[in-house]
C-alpha positions as a printed NumPy array, in Angstrom:
array([[-57.68 , -46.753, -13.644],
       [-57.437, -45.819, -10.02 ],
       [-54.323, -44.002,  -9.124],
       [-52.667, -44.87 ,  -5.822],
       [-50.769, -42.187,  -3.986],
       [-47.249, -43.152,  -3.061],
       [-45.796, -41.547,  -0.028],
       [-42.445, -39.967,  -0.611],
       [-39.627, -41.243,   1.573],
       [-38.883, -37.685,   2.539],
       [-42.27 , -37.516,   4.265],
       [-41.216, -40.177,   6.768],
       [-39.966, -38.595,   9.975],
       [-36.346, -39.415,  10.642],
       [-35.115, -40.327,  14.088],
       [-32.122, -38.208,  14.867],
       [-29.246, -39.886,  16.658],
       [-28.721, -38.497,  20.126],
       [-25.778, -36.144,  20.346],
       [-23.587, -37.239,  23.261],
       [-20.652, -34.943,  22.484],
       [-21.35 , -32.739,  25.501],
       [-21.369, -35.732,  27.829],
       [-18.098, -37.02 ,  26.364],
       [-16.43 , -33.646,  26.79 ],
       [-17.684, -33.431,  30.379],
       [-16.45 , -36.977,  31.079],
       [-13.054, -36.143,  29.587],
       [-12.684, -33.072,  31.796],
       [-13.795, -35.117,  34.83 ],
       [-11.184, -37.824,  34.162],
       [ -8.4  , -35.264,  33.678],
       [ -9.474, -33.557,  36.929],
       [ -9.395, -36.952,  38.706],
       [ -5.855, -37.552,  37.424],
       [ -4.688, -34.138,  38.649],
       [ -6.333, -34.656,  42.038],
       [ -4.629, -38.055,  42.351],
       [ -1.218, -36.485,  41.722],
       [ -1.921, -33.639,  44.177],
       [ -3.034, -36.106,  46.852],
       [  0.156, -38.113,  46.363],
       [  2.238, -34.965,  46.905],
       [  0.274, -34.044,  50.001],
       [  0.681, -37.496,  51.503],
       [  4.488, -37.324,  51.313],
       [  4.647, -35.505,  54.707],
       [  2.994, -38.611,  56.165],
       [  6.069, -40.66 ,  55.328],
       [  6.26 , -43.883,  57.24 ],
       [  3.393, -45.69 ,  55.611],
       [ -0.081, -46.407,  56.804],
       [ -0.875, -46.383,  60.545],
       [  0.152, -49.625,  62.205],
       [ -2.704, -49.688,  64.729],
       [ -5.594, -47.66 ,  66.152],
       [ -3.464, -45.631,  68.602],
       [ -1.022, -44.709,  65.838],
       [ -3.996, -43.727,  63.672],
       [ -5.475, -41.437,  66.342],
       [ -2.133, -39.823,  67.191],
       [ -1.403, -39.135,  63.526],
       [ -4.919, -37.795,  62.994],
       [ -4.556, -35.381,  65.911],
       [ -1.126, -34.074,  64.863],
       [ -1.945, -33.663,  61.141],
       [ -5.597, -32.621,  61.359],
       [ -5.51 , -29.983,  58.593],
       [ -3.756, -32.367,  56.197],
       [ -6.156, -35.243,  56.82 ],
       [ -9.161, -32.939,  56.415],
       [ -7.855, -31.638,  53.09 ],
       [ -6.902, -35.075,  51.764],
       [-10.333, -36.447,  52.691],
       [-12.066, -33.615,  50.798],
       [ -9.836, -34.089,  47.744],
       [-10.441, -37.843,  47.742],
       [-14.207, -37.314,  47.79 ],
       [-13.875, -34.81 ,  44.913],
       [-11.757, -37.337,  42.989],
       [-14.42 , -40.009,  43.48 ],
       [-17.159, -37.618,  42.346],
       [-15.145, -36.811,  39.207],
       [-14.935, -40.529,  38.421],
       [-18.669, -40.958,  39.031],
       [-19.29 , -38.182,  36.521],
       [-16.976, -39.783,  33.953],
       [-18.569, -43.266,  34.027],
       [-21.581, -42.48 ,  31.748],
       [-19.265, -40.794,  29.225],
       [-16.955, -43.81 ,  29.117],
       [-19.94 , -46.067,  28.503],
       [-21.21 , -43.856,  25.667],
       [-17.756, -43.756,  24.047],
       [-17.374, -47.551,  24.17 ],
       [-20.922, -48.787,  23.557],
       [-20.355, -48.977,  19.783],
       [-17.728, -51.643,  20.487],
       [-19.572, -53.539,  23.211],
       [-22.645, -52.535,  25.178],
       [-22.312, -55.115,  27.95 ],
       [-18.791, -54.925,  29.348],
       [-18.51 , -51.104,  29.648],
       [-21.802, -51.188,  31.551],
       [-20.466, -53.916,  33.851],
       [-17.263, -51.917,  34.415],
       [-19.283, -48.804,  35.199],
       [-21.431, -50.607,  37.759],
       [-18.363, -52.166,  39.427],
       [-16.669, -48.764,  39.611],
       [-19.829, -47.083,  40.92 ],
       [-20.089, -49.552,  43.819],
       [-16.431, -48.942,  44.722],
       [-16.766, -45.158,  44.478],
       [-19.905, -44.942,  46.594],
       [-18.211, -46.989,  49.326],
       [-15.111, -44.791,  49.158],
       [-17.11 , -41.55 ,  49.399],
       [-18.648, -42.889,  52.608],
       [-15.188, -43.818,  53.881],
       [-13.878, -40.352,  52.996],
       [-16.458, -38.798,  55.292],
       [-15.256, -41.018,  58.137],
       [-11.633, -40.067,  57.418],
       [-12.641, -36.398,  57.636],
       [-13.927, -37.051,  61.17 ],
       [-10.727, -38.795,  62.322],
       [ -8.894, -35.652,  63.569],
       [-11.785, -34.811,  65.897],
       [-11.664, -38.316,  67.339],
       [ -7.878, -38.089,  67.635],
       [ -8.011, -34.754,  69.462],
       [-10.647, -36.093,  71.844],
       [ -8.505, -39.15 ,  72.51 ],
       [ -5.399, -37.06 ,  73.256],
       [ -7.32 , -34.82 ,  75.673],
       [ -9.1  , -37.707,  77.425],
       [ -8.142, -39.2  ,  80.753],
       [ -6.379, -42.527,  80.878],
       [ -9.614, -44.35 ,  81.696],
       [-11.606, -42.648,  78.954],
       [ -8.856, -43.084,  76.367],
       [ -9.59 , -46.797,  76.169],
       [-13.045, -46.039,  74.751],
       [-11.603, -43.739,  72.097],
       [ -9.023, -46.365,  71.219],
       [-11.783, -48.939,  70.757],
       [-13.624, -46.557,  68.405],
       [-10.37 , -45.895,  66.575],
       [ -9.784, -49.621,  66.212],
       [-13.213, -50.028,  64.656],
       [-12.528, -47.242,  62.147],
       [ -9.029, -48.551,  61.489],
       [-10.38 , -52.028,  60.723],
       [-13.073, -50.605,  58.446],
       [-10.999, -48.019,  56.563],
       [ -7.704, -49.851,  56.164],
       [ -8.669, -53.461,  56.766],
       [-11.651, -53.79 ,  54.434],
       [-13.137, -50.734,  52.672],
       [ -9.957, -49.33 ,  51.133],
       [ -8.86 , -52.744,  49.849],
       [-12.362, -53.276,  48.49 ],
       [-12.266, -49.861,  46.781],
       [ -8.817, -50.262,  45.222],
       [ -9.527, -53.772,  43.94 ],
       [-12.95 , -53.002,  42.452],
       [-11.858, -49.719,  40.842],
       [ -8.813, -51.47 ,  39.361],
       [-11.037, -54.257,  38.037],
       [-13.276, -51.66 ,  36.375],
       [-10.238, -50.005,  34.748],
       [ -9.148, -53.401,  33.391],
       [-12.578, -54.081,  31.873],
       [-12.798, -50.609,  30.34 ],
       [ -9.287, -51.011,  28.91 ],
       [-10.024, -54.422,  27.402],
       [-12.971, -52.862,  25.589],
       [-10.816, -49.937,  24.459],
       [ -8.6  , -52.313,  22.474],
       [-11.305, -52.423,  19.792],
       [-12.383, -48.779,  19.907],
       [-10.945, -45.406,  18.94 ],
       [ -8.723, -45.167,  21.991],
       [ -4.959, -45.555,  21.875],
       [ -3.972, -49.205,  22.232],
       [ -0.969, -48.287,  24.35 ],
       [ -3.244, -46.557,  26.865],
       [ -5.545, -49.601,  26.779],
       [ -2.663, -51.975,  27.551],
       [ -1.474, -49.633,  30.326],
       [ -4.958, -49.723,  31.846],
       [ -5.056, -53.514,  31.705],
       [ -1.647, -53.744,  33.393],
       [ -2.402, -51.175,  36.097],
       [ -5.859, -52.638,  36.669],
       [ -4.655, -56.196,  37.162],
       [ -1.826, -55.012,  39.424],
       [ -4.308, -52.939,  41.411],
       [ -6.644, -55.89 ,  41.942],
       [ -3.847, -58.078,  43.323],
       [ -2.023, -55.405,  45.331],
       [ -5.266, -53.946,  46.662],
       [ -6.357, -57.298,  48.039],
       [ -3.06 , -57.814,  49.862],
       [ -3.173, -54.296,  51.323],
       [ -0.787, -52.242,  49.163],
       [ -3.143, -49.25 ,  48.978],
       [ -0.874, -46.615,  47.301],
       [ -1.174, -48.466,  43.984],
       [ -4.499, -46.661,  43.452],
       [ -2.601, -43.408,  42.783],
       [ -0.983, -45.023,  39.721],
       [ -4.407, -45.197,  38.074],
       [ -3.98 , -41.467,  37.404],
       [ -1.556, -42.53 ,  34.652],
       [ -4.592, -44.054,  32.909],
       [ -7.136, -41.383,  33.835],
       [ -5.147, -38.578,  32.178],
       [ -4.706, -39.902,  28.598],
       [ -8.137, -41.539,  28.653],
       [ -9.741, -38.263,  29.713],
       [ -7.932, -36.314,  26.986],
       [ -9.059, -38.787,  24.311],
       [-12.611, -38.806,  25.649],
       [-12.734, -35.009,  25.461],
       [-11.491, -35.089,  21.872],
       [-14.127, -37.647,  20.916],
       [-16.722, -35.135,  22.087]])
């Protein structure tokens, strides 16, 4: 009789599951940092009471008189956006066991909004220089600076910021809907859905400050994401 060797199951190489705990911890820290930055930015914007600039001239005058504040807020906003960019892969990893499609869609939507806002933040940083040049210009030359200010005003407040707030809020809603079936707190998920839907509507009609309220979702979500890691 011919004996046939049987390969032991233990001889078969096993594919180890990738350990994403480090990424989840990093994403959790990034989300908590984004929440803190959002709260700090809100406090810093209180001296600018009176709402958003009403026109290009108002924008340039405010930029010239509060140059240091606008510079700092622009830097903090870019840092906040970068924190959210860093958190997106971790959110996807944490939610992919529930659904692989919708967290990916939410991440792509948020990434588009964040990249546009980082570009806008760089323009905001340059506003004080334009404002100072406008204030120091002659009456004839001031018209050219006002035209440039109008272009920036239309881009920053008329289109890009609304686009950013609405898309980021939509991404939060999609993430939160997926969180209803995962390990995240359902109360936080419902809060994200509510804030996200409100942000989409209010962002489109021009109520920009609603974006700061998303920090109420970033903070608990970031803490849970860190703990999952």
